[in-house]
N, C-alpha and C positions, 0 to 999 in steps of 0.2 A: 294467379297462382294455380299451379296444377299439381302441387304435392298432395299425396294421400294423407288424410287425417283419420282419426278414430273418433267416432261419436257413440258414446254409451247412452242408451235410451231406456228409461223405465216408464212404462205407461200404467197409470192408476186410474181406472174408471171410477167416477164418484157417484154416490147416491143410488147404487144398485146392489143387489145380492151378490155374494161372493161367486156363486156358480156362474152367473151371467157376466160378471167381471172377467173371469177367466176366459170365457168365450170371446170377449172383445180383445183381450190380450193376445189370444191365439190368432185373431185376424190381423193384429198389428205385426206379429211375427211373420205371418204369411206374406204380408205386404213387403217386409224386408227381404224375404226369400225371393219373391218375384222380381225384386229390383235387380237381381243378378250380381250384386256386390258381395264381396267376402264379408261374412258375419259370424259371430259366435254368440250362442244363447247360453246364459248362465242363470242361476237361481233368482237373481233380483233384477237383471237387466240384460239387454242384448246390445252388443257392440257391433257397429258397422264400419266398414273401411271404404273410403272413396275420396274424391276431391271434396273440398268444402261445399261447393255448389251442388254436387251430386247428393251428399248426405243431407243437405238442407231440403232438397227436393223429396227425398225419401221421407224425411220428417213430416213434410206437408201431406204426403200420400198416406202416412200412418194416421194422421189426424182425421183425414177424410174417411179412411177405412173404419176407424173407430166409430165415427158418426153413422156410417152406413150400417154398421153392426148393431146399432141401437144405443150407443153412448150419447148422453145429453151433455156430459161434462167430463173432461179428463184432466188429470194433473200429470204433466210429463217432466220428469227429472232427467237432466242431461249433463254429461261430462264430455268435454271436447279436448282432444289433444291435437295440437297443430304445431308443425315446425315450418319455418319459412325457408329452410335450406335443404330439407330432406323429406322423404316419404316416411310416414308412420305406419307400421304394420302391426296387426293384432299379434301375429306370431312372434314379434320381437319381445312381447311381454309374457306370452303364454306358451310359446313353442317348447320350452324345456319341460313342460308338464304333459305334453301330448304323448 
């Protein structure tokens, strides 16, 4: 399947101070940015657009980036929207607000 999906990702580093947690979250967002995929950062999560395999690869990269940034444990909340017949775009949901 090569249809584009949307994956919303919320990274919550566990067991560390808030200031350090935000540094780790920033590294996760940098990882998404480096992926080259379309994405949108919001207050509670970041949504990324790509094929299923591509976003799952980014998800793995995010976990490794969090570990490298000092996280010993992360809780990752995810929401996936996938169609088997058409592409899913972030702009379909938020374009009217831009």
